[in-house]
C-alpha positions in Angstrom: 189.9 203.4 64.4 191.8 202.2 67.5 195.5 203.0 68.0 198.0 201.1 70.1 201.8 201.4 70.6 204.5 198.8 71.2 206.9 199.4 74.0 209.8 199.9 71.5 207.7 202.6 69.8 207.0 204.3 73.2 210.8 204.3 74.1 211.7 205.8 70.7 208.9 208.3 70.9 210.0 209.5 74.4 213.6 209.8 73.2 212.8 211.7 70.1 210.2 213.9 71.9 213.0 215.5 73.8 214.7 216.5 70.6 211.6 217.5 68.6 209.1 219.3 70.8 206.2 219.2 68.3 206.2 215.4 68.1 202.9 215.1 70.2 201.0 217.3 67.8 202.7 215.8 64.7 201.6 212.3 65.8 198.1 213.5 66.5 197.9 214.9 62.9 199.2 211.6 61.6 196.5 209.7 63.4 193.9 211.9 61.8 195.2 211.0 58.4 195.3 207.3 59.3 191.7 207.4 60.5 190.7 208.4 56.9 193.3 206.5 55.0 194.6 203.6 57.2 196.7 202.1 54.4 198.1 205.5 53.5 197.8 207.5 50.3 200.5 208.8 48.0 204.2 208.4 47.8 204.9 208.9 51.5 203.5 205.4 52.4 205.0 202.0 51.5 203.6 198.6 52.2 206.5 196.5 53.6 204.8 193.1 54.1 201.4 191.5 54.7 200.7 188.4 56.7 197.4 187.0 57.9 195.4 190.1 57.1 197.9 192.4 58.9 199.7 195.0 56.7 203.0 196.4 57.9 203.3 199.9 56.4 206.2 202.5 56.6 205.4 206.1 56.3 206.9 209.6 56.6 205.9 211.4 59.8 206.3 215.1 59.1 207.8 217.0 62.0 207.6 220.7 62.3 211.0 220.9 64.0 212.7 219.2 61.1 213.4 221.3 58.1 213.3 219.2 54.9 213.9 215.9 56.7 211.2 213.8 58.3 210.8 210.9 60.7 209.8 207.4 59.7 207.1 205.5 61.4 206.3 201.8 60.9 202.8 200.6 61.9 200.6 197.5 61.5 197.2 197.8 60.1 194.7 195.1 61.1 191.7 195.7 58.9 189.2 193.2 60.5 189.9 194.5 64.0 190.1 198.2 62.8 193.3 198.5 64.8 196.5 200.4 64.0 199.5 199.5 66.2 202.7 201.7 65.9 205.8 199.5 65.9 208.8 201.7 65.2 209.7 205.4 65.0 213.1 206.7 63.9 214.8 209.7 62.4 216.2 209.2 58.9 219.4 210.9 59.9 220.0 208.5 62.7 218.9 205.2 61.1 218.9 204.4 57.4 216.2 201.7 57.2 213.5 200.1 59.4 214.5 197.4 61.9 213.4 194.2 60.2 213.9 192.0 63.2 211.5 194.2 65.2 208.9 193.7 62.5 209.4 190.0 62.3 209.2 189.6 66.1 206.0 191.7 66.1 204.4 189.5 63.4 205.4 186.3 65.2 203.9 187.6 68.4 200.6 188.6 66.8 200.0 185.6 64.4 
């Protein structure tokens, strides 16, 4: 499985990494889970939309620095290309829901 990141994801990751020091290791663990279950498994994953074989999925990213709360990560899973591209990362206490315009722009750019 190949992984990529959008520039918006990289900016959010860099900003949140200053606050939550274990974020590098937490993302590495999340990638291991996605390598086995790319569409997710269980109640912590939700399919947001699907277009042209690309599934947009929102999931919880557990962070060791957060007690009880978690971060949310939005990613695109392209099954034919075996590619997962991270689109958005946000803390639930800072942002209530995912940025829909970011997802729509991503899909327009890809398709």
